[in-house]
C-alpha positions, 0 to 999 in steps of 0.5 A, spaced: 737 521 839 734 527 838 727 523 840 730 520 846 733 528 848 726 530 847 723 525 852 728 526 857 726 533 856 719 532 858 721 528 863 725 534 867 720 539 864 714 534 868 719 533 875 720 540 875 712 542 875 711 536 881 717 540 884 714 547 883 707 544 886 710 542 891 713 548 893 708 553 892 703 549 896 705 545 903 703 538 903 698 538 907 701 532 912 706 537 914 702 543 914 697 539 919 703 537 923 706 543 925 701 548 926 695 544 927 689 546 922 685 551 924 678 549 928 674 551 922 666 549 921 663 547 915 656 547 913 651 547 907 644 550 905 640 546 904 644 542 910 641 535 907 644 534 900 642 526 899 636 529 896 638 535 892 637 536 885 641 539 879 640 547 879 638 547 886 642 552 890 647 550 894 651 555 899 658 553 902 660 556 908 666 555 912 667 559 918 672 560 923 678 561 919 684 566 921 684 573 916 686 573 910 684 565 908 681 562 902 678 556 899 677 553 892 671 548 892 672 543 887 666 537 885 670 530 886 669 523 887 667 521 893 673 516 892 679 517 889 684 513 885 690 512 889 695 510 883 700 516 883 707 515 882 712 520 883 720 521 881 725 519 887 731 522 885 735 520 893 739 514 890 742 518 884 738 516 878 730 516 878 726 512 881 718 511 881 715 511 887 708 511 890 705 518 891 699 517 897 698 525 897 692 527 898 693 534 895 697 531 889 690 526 888 685 532 889 689 536 883 690 530 879 683 526 879 679 532 880 678 534 873 679 541 870 673 541 867 665 539 869 659 539 865 653 541 868 647 537 864 642 542 866 645 548 862 649 544 857 655 548 859 661 548 864 658 548 871 659 554 875 661 550 882 667 547 880 674 550 881 671 556 884 676 560 889 673 565 894 676 569 900 674 570 907 669 576 908 672 582 913 664 582 915 662 576 917 669 572 917 666 566 912 669 564 906 662 563 902 660 559 896 654 561 893 653 556 887 648 551 884 648 543 885 651 540 879 649 534 875 653 531 869 660 529 868 667 531 868 671 532 861 675 526 860 682 527 860 689 525 861 692 524 869 700 524 867 703 520 873 697 515 873 700 509 869 693 507 867 691 514 864 697 517 863 699 520 856 706 518 856 709 512 852 712 507 855 719 507 855 725 507 859 723 514 862 716 512 864 717 504 864 710 504 868 706 507 862 700 503 861 695 507 855 697 505 849 696 511 843 691 509 838 691 514 834 693 522 834 691 528 829 697 530 826 694 537 825 691 538 832 695 534 836 689 530 839 691 524 842 686 518 842 688 512 848 686 506 850 683 510 857 681 517 858 680 518 866 673 521 867 668 521 873 660 522 873 655 526 879 648 524 879 643 520 884 647 513 883 654 515 883 655 521 889 660 526 889 664 530 894 664 537 895 672 538 896 675 544 900 682 546 899 683 551 905 689 556 905 692 560 910 696 562 915 695 562 923 697 569 927 704 567 927 704 566 920 705 559 920 702 557 913 696 551 913 694 547 906 688 543 909 682 539 905 675 537 906 671 532 902 666 531 908 659 534 904 657 528 900 652 529 895 647 526 890 644 530 884 638 527 882 636 530 874 631 536 876 624 534 876 618 532 880 618 525 884 614 522 889 618 517 893 615 511 896 608 510 893 605 505 888 605 509 882 599 511 877 593 506 879 585 506 876 583 512 881 589 516 880 586 523 879 589 527 872 591 534 875 593 539 870 597 545 873 603 550 872 610 547 874 609 553 880 605 548 884 608 542 882 613 541 888 606 542 892 603 537 888 609 532 890 608 534 897 600 532 897 602 526 894 607 524 898 602 525 904 597 521 902 601 514 898 607 514 902 605 512 909 602 505 905 606 506 898 599 506 896 597 509 888 598 516 887 592 520 888 594 524 882 598 524 876 602 531 875 600 534 868 605 539 867 602 545 862 600 552 862 594 555 865 589 556 859 591 549 856 589 546 863 583 549 863 581 547 857 583 540 858 579 541 865 573 543 861 573 538 856 574 532 861 581 530 859 584 533 866 580 531 873 582 538 877 586 544 874 590 549 878 589 556 877 591 562 880 586 566 875 580 562 875 575 564 869 580 569 866 585 565 863 579 560 861 577 560 853 571 556 855 567 554 861 562 549 860 564 544 865 561 547 872 566 548 877 568 551 884 574 554 885 576 551 892 582 555 895 589 551 896 594 556 898 597 564 896 602 565 892 604 572 889 607 575 882 614 577 883 619 580 879 626 578 882 632 579 882 638 574 881 646 577 881 652 579 884 654 586 888 660 588 891 657 590 898 662 587 902 670 587 903 675 582 903 680 582 909 685 586 905 680 592 904 678 590 897 671 590 894 668 583 895 661 581 891 656 577 894 650 574 892 644 580 893 640 578 899 637 585 900 630 586 896 630 592 891 624 596 892 621 599 886 614 603 885 610 601 879 612 606 874 618 603 875 616 596 874 612 599 868 617 602 864 622 596 866 617 592 862 615 595 856 621 600 854 625 595 851 632 592 854 637 596 849 640 602 851 639 602 858 643 607 859 639 612 855 631 610 854 632 602 855 628 600 861 625 607 861 632 609 864 631 607 871 638 603 871 642 610 870 646 613 875 641 618 876 635 615 877 631 614 883 631 606 882 639 606 883 639 612 889 633 608 892 638 601 893 644 602 895 646 595 893 644 596 886 648 603 886 655 599 887 654 594 881 658 598 876 662 596 869 668 593 871 675 595 871 672 602 870 666 604 873 662 609 867 656 613 867 656 610 860 657 602 861 654 602 869 647 601 867 648 596 862 651 591 868 645 594 872 640 592 867 643 585 865 644 586 858 648 582 854 649 583 847 653 577 846 649 572 848 643 576 846 639 576 853 637 583 855 637 582 863 629 580 864 626 574 862 620 569 864 616 564 862 612 564 856 604 562 856 598 564 859 599 564 866 596 568 872 603 572 873 603 576 867 595 577 868 596 580 875 601 584 874 599 587 868 592 588 871 596 592 876 600 596 872 593 597 868 590 601 874 596 603 878 601 606 873 597 608 866 602 613 863 608 608 864 605 602 862 606 604 854 610 602 849 615 607 847 612 612 841 616 608 836 612 606 829 618 603 826 619 599 832 611 597 835 608 598 829 600 599 831 602 598 838 607 604 839 605 609 844 599 604 846 598 601 853 599 593 853 593 593 858 592 587 861 595 581 858 596 573 859 602 572 856 609 575 857 610 574 849 606 580 848 610 585 851 615 584 845 611 586 839 613 588 832 619 584 827 625 587 830 624 585 838 627 590 843 627 584 848 622 587 853 621 581 856 625 575 853 620 570 855 622 562 855 618 556 855 618 553 862 622 554 868 628 550 866 629 555 860 629 561 865 633 558 870 638 556 864 638 564 861 640 567 868 645 561 870 651 565 868 649 571 873 646 566 878 652 563 879 657 569 879 661 566 873 658 571 868 664 575 864 661 581 866 661 580 873 667 583 876 663 589 879 657 586 880 652 583 875 644 583 875 638 579 871 631 580 873 625 575 872 618 575 872 615 570 875 611 567 881 614 566 889 614 559 889 619 559 883 623 565 885 624 561 893 626 554 889 631 557 885 634 562 890 632 569 886 630 575 891 623 578 889 623 586 889 618 589 894 613 593 891 608 599 894 602 597 898 595 601 897 599 607 901 605 607 897 610 603 902 614 598 900 613 591 902 616 584 901 612 578 898 612 574 905 607 570 908 604 575 913 603 580 907 601 575 902 595 573 909 594 580 909 593 581 902 588 575 902 583 579 908 582 584 904 583 583 897 576 583 893 572 577 890 571 576 882 564 575 878 567 568 879 569 567 886 576 568 885 580 574 889 583 580 884 590 582 885 591 588 886 585 589 890 588 589 897 587 595 902 591 592 908 597 597 909 600 590 911 599 586 904 603 585 898 600 587 892 601 582 887 598 577 891 593 571 888 590 565 891 592 558 888 586 554 887 584 547 885 578 547 880 574 541 881 568 539 877 561 540 881 558 535 877 561 527 879 566 524 875 564 519 869 566 513 865 565 513 857 558 510 858 556 516 863 556 511 869 559 515 875 566 513 878 564 513 885 571 510 888 575 516 883 570 521 886 572 519 893 579 519 891 577 526 889 574 528 896 580 525 900 585 530 896 581 536 896 580 534 904 587 534 904 589 540 901 585 544 906 587 540 912 594 537 912 596 539 905 597 546 908 603 545 913 607 542 906 606 547 901 612 548 897 616 555 900 614 561 897 606 558 898 602 561 905 597 557 908 590 559 907 587 565 912 581 562 916 576 565 912 579 562 906 580 556 909 572 556 911 571 558 904 574 551 901 570 548 906 564 551 903 566 549 896 569 543 896 562 540 899 559 542 893 564 538 888 560 531 885 554 534 888 550 534 880 548 528 876 551 523 872 547 526 866 549 533 867 556 531 867 556 527 860 552 532 858 557 537 859 563 533 856 559 533 850 558 540 850 565 541 851 567 538 845 563 544 840 562 550 846 557 555 845 559 562 842 563 567 846 559 571 851 554 565 852 552 560 858 553 552 857 550 547 861 551 548 868 557 553 866 558 560 868 559 565 862 566 569 861 565 577 862 565 580 856 568 586 860 575 582 862 579 584 856 584 578 858 578 573 858 575 576 852 582 575 848 582 567 850 575 566 848 574 563 841 568 564 836 564 558 835 566 553 830 563 554 823 567 550 819 574 549 816 578 556 818 581 560 813 588 560 811 591 565 817 595 571 816 601 572 820 600 577 826 604 579 832 601 574 836 602 568 831 609 571 831 610 571 839 606 564 839 612 562 834 617 564 838 615 561 844 614 555 841 621 555 838 624 556 846 620 550 848 623 545 842 630 544 846 627 544 853 625 537 857 618 537 859 615 538 866 617 532 869 610 528 872 610 525 879 612 517 878 609 516 871 607 523 867 601 523 865 599 524 857 601 532 856 597 535 851 600 536 844 602 542 843 600 545 836 605 545 831 607 552 829 611 555 823 617 557 827 619 565 826 626 568 827 628 575 827 635 578 827 637 581 833 642 586 836 646 590 830 641 587 824 635 589 828 637 597 828 639 596 821 632 593 818 629 599 822 633 604 819 636 607 825 643 607 827 646 602 833 647 605 840 655 606 840 655 602 846 653 596 842 657 597 837 663 597 841 661 591 845 660 587 839 667 589 836 671 587 844 667 581 842 669 579 836 677 582 837 677 577 843 674 571 838 679 573 834 685 573 838 684 566 841 682 563 834 
């Protein structure tokens, strides 16, 4: 008897929930009859959602709404089931009738949680509510494209997915209970409701728009017109015939991948022919080594010989486009207001400006204690950096702005997530080489590690000088999180995800993260590059015009590549660099040293396309060549393949056992001994088995870099991915961060860190 009573109480509660929902939100049919819905417009950026990928920046804008309007964004199936039932009491007894209301279907079938494959956590795109901006009159969602699956769950009033048992109260229930955990009450039934979003299963960006017209009449409308098909992140050449015998192996850093796909598409798309190149994504030094030994036919680099550990194979660096090293911001600032005049956080769009001294301090002075000496104190309320950038000054700790906590939020420190606000790709590359070479010349007094012997060891108080790997900026056993370097673009993207989407727990008063990267990567993910001083001390943003102005006034190094930081044009962005396709002067040969005539012709076609039609399909962020560089590309490309097969064969053998550092191989070019970055990467001659290595700071950094790469998927190739150069297995060394690091160093933990961790533990304990 008591069980039946309990069932009836459950029925009453369920009906009460429906009644409350019905009174709280008017049914769309009634809202649209009187008065009619507002004549709003809806657009997305990008406009075409049919080719988006997981993690792509996505903006949804609703315009034309009355003041006070708000909207909620959900990720829903394109076809919502129509199986809901609702109770009807009109006859004096409970009758269950179909519930075709679209709002009810959205609220029941668009799950509470949607898991995003890219980040491995709850998607920041789903169940997001935004209010109307007083400034623009728009409701704006700045999110990222989700790909994944909704969390399986029950739909109470759908017979197939209900968690009610079939009885006299719910005679329609058709989802038998299989088992139940007595400790937690978790039920396992025959079916649970879930849906996916991917390239084969489209979903709809469904908006519920709520407000009132000028007469005070409420409206509640739904819009599911924007359908998207999210693909997995990667690089795919569509409409081509895949890899063929003449396909070139092309090694390149990830930043050039989108351009390489566009180039492939340009050549093989119209005829569905074989791909001109197989994209092999790897760090620049690994790619240069693969090129030198003949494993790759061409390699893309922005640094020429500065990153090459050996240069036996004679090559020409053919200019292909202009890129730039950048420090980019991502996050939100309360720079707007809603219709009530309350602060409204918006994604940061205005660029911050930063001096080279500030940039040097940011990179070399540790991420911990940003309220005092961390990041050189540039994020404190009284700093010139904060005073110069109003959007940065508005980012404050919430709910109570505090001179003590404001710098922590601006710097992006998150001790609970072991992230300290500044990240970038690990591994040797042009970006750290370009940044550090400029800072070595332009900010020598700031480009130094803090004089803390117990933390930085022998590097304390010294300059990092020119580096090729961001990991070098965090020496010692007790990491200070100068730069939390991650392996690969996806790992960096994941690290800043919560701030990127505005879902960070500290984002009520604004939140920021900072990324050391290149302009093409920043554009791909929607990160905003910081403006840096030119030769006259004026702040310049990286744009097509400022990159081309730099290229026209940069000095050329001994290997024929442009040297970052040497531009003299006042309109130039100072960290500009050129992307080069390094190709062999001697012809391509097979295993028997016979010329590969057809493959050589394919290489000539690719280079001709790159300096002509390929300039029109460069990825966003890359600027076309200047007329001078285009002419240089023509001259250098003409030298490709002009040598002899015998010389090519001799180079290949010599590259397997390269000459000692500083000498010149057959047809090769010597690495300048005066170049510290190149010298650091030049191995000694092989003289037998190497002795057991003693752990060093460099080996610790290499191990940490490898540890980051373990769970990160490889850089996807175009169609069929070329074989990647295997990574050397290293001993993964881990260190204890945060409070443990301070204890190990014999230093007291800063009060703000102790309080933050204490709060976190309290919250965790409360939830548990």
